[in-house]
C-alpha positions as CSV (number, residue, x, y, z in Angstrom):
1,X,87.5,-34.6,68.3
2,X,90.7,-35.6,66.5
3,X,92.4,-32.7,64.9
4,X,96.1,-31.7,64.1
5,X,95.8,-29.1,67.0
6,X,94.7,-31.7,69.5
7,X,97.5,-34.1,68.2
8,X,99.9,-31.2,68.6
9,X,98.9,-30.8,72.3
10,X,99.5,-34.5,72.9
11,X,103.0,-34.4,71.1
12,X,103.9,-31.4,73.4
13,X,103.0,-33.3,76.5
14,X,104.9,-36.5,75.7
15,X,108.3,-37.2,76.8
16,X,109.7,-38.2,73.5
17,X,112.9,-37.0,71.6
18,X,112.4,-33.6,70.2
19,X,113.1,-34.6,66.7
20,X,109.6,-36.4,66.7
21,X,108.0,-33.2,68.1
22,X,109.7,-31.2,65.3
23,X,108.7,-33.5,62.6
24,X,105.1,-33.2,63.7
25,X,105.4,-29.4,64.0
26,X,106.8,-29.2,60.5
27,X,104.2,-31.4,58.9
28,X,101.3,-29.4,60.7
29,X,102.8,-26.2,59.8
30,X,103.2,-27.3,56.1
31,X,99.8,-28.4,55.9
32,X,98.3,-25.1,57.3
33,X,100.5,-23.1,54.9
34,X,99.4,-25.3,52.0
35,X,95.8,-25.1,52.7
36,X,96.0,-21.3,53.4
37,X,97.7,-20.5,50.2
38,X,95.8,-19.0,47.5
39,X,95.1,-20.9,44.1
40,X,94.9,-19.0,40.8
41,X,91.1,-19.5,40.8
42,X,89.1,-16.3,41.4
43,X,85.3,-16.3,41.7
44,X,83.3,-13.2,42.2
45,X,86.6,-11.3,43.0
46,X,87.5,-13.8,45.7
47,X,90.8,-15.5,45.3
48,X,90.0,-19.2,46.5
49,X,92.3,-20.8,49.0
50,X,92.9,-24.7,49.0
51,X,91.1,-24.7,52.3
52,X,88.1,-22.9,51.0
53,X,87.8,-25.3,48.1
54,X,88.3,-28.3,50.4
55,X,85.7,-26.8,52.8
56,X,83.1,-26.2,50.1
57,X,83.3,-29.4,48.3
58,X,83.2,-31.4,51.5
59,X,80.6,-29.8,53.6
60,X,78.7,-28.2,50.8
61,X,79.0,-30.7,47.9
62,X,79.3,-34.2,49.5
63,X,78.2,-34.0,52.9
64,X,75.7,-31.2,52.6
65,X,76.6,-30.3,56.2
66,X,75.7,-26.7,55.9
67,X,73.1,-24.9,53.7
68,X,75.6,-21.8,53.3
69,X,78.4,-24.2,51.9
70,X,75.8,-26.0,49.8
71,X,74.6,-22.9,48.2
72,X,78.4,-21.9,47.3
73,X,78.9,-25.3,46.0
74,X,75.8,-25.1,43.7
75,X,76.8,-21.6,42.4
76,X,80.5,-22.9,41.8
77,X,78.9,-25.9,39.8
78,X,77.0,-23.6,37.6
79,X,80.1,-21.9,36.3
80,X,81.0,-24.1,33.4
81,X,84.3,-22.5,32.7
82,X,85.8,-23.4,36.1
83,X,83.7,-26.3,37.5
84,X,86.1,-29.1,36.2
85,X,89.1,-27.0,37.2
86,X,87.5,-26.8,40.7
87,X,87.1,-30.5,40.8
88,X,90.7,-30.9,39.9
89,X,91.7,-28.5,42.6
90,X,89.6,-30.3,45.1
91,X,91.0,-33.7,44.2
92,X,94.6,-32.3,44.2
93,X,94.2,-30.8,47.5
94,X,92.7,-33.8,49.0
95,X,95.5,-35.9,47.8
96,X,98.0,-33.6,49.4
97,X,96.0,-33.5,52.6
98,X,96.0,-37.4,52.6
99,X,99.6,-37.4,52.2
100,X,100.4,-35.5,55.3
101,X,97.7,-37.5,57.1
102,X,99.8,-40.8,56.1
103,X,103.1,-39.2,57.1
104,X,101.6,-38.2,60.7
105,X,100.0,-41.7,60.9
106,X,103.5,-43.2,60.3
107,X,105.2,-40.7,62.7
108,X,102.6,-41.7,65.3
109,X,103.5,-45.3,65.0
110,X,107.1,-44.5,65.5
111,X,106.2,-42.5,68.5
112,X,104.0,-45.2,69.9
113,X,106.8,-47.8,69.5
114,X,109.2,-45.4,71.4
115,X,106.6,-45.0,74.2
116,X,105.9,-48.7,74.5
117,X,109.7,-49.6,74.4
118,X,110.4,-47.1,77.4
119,X,107.2,-47.7,79.3
120,X,106.6,-43.9,79.2
121,X,102.9,-44.0,79.8
């Protein structure tokens, strides 16, 4: 499975300039801080993090991967006062996650070029 954690392990093992490892580490840390940060949205006394909103929308609203998340998503969608705002939060969070993914994809291309030019692998 491809994850930022698994990619981190690969970066740590590669013999590449430290600046590339640091760029990846900063991007991963920034993403984790962003997703773990609370939004101003509170439902049933819970301050929602960006990760929670992303998780519930993807695995409860769109993929229906888990019954628990589907139930939470359906409950959220019944709340007319925050429904549209939750959609906005989801789209905004997804856009920021995609920005980091694009950054890492470009960083990976640079690292691959370094590896290929030095025949590291």
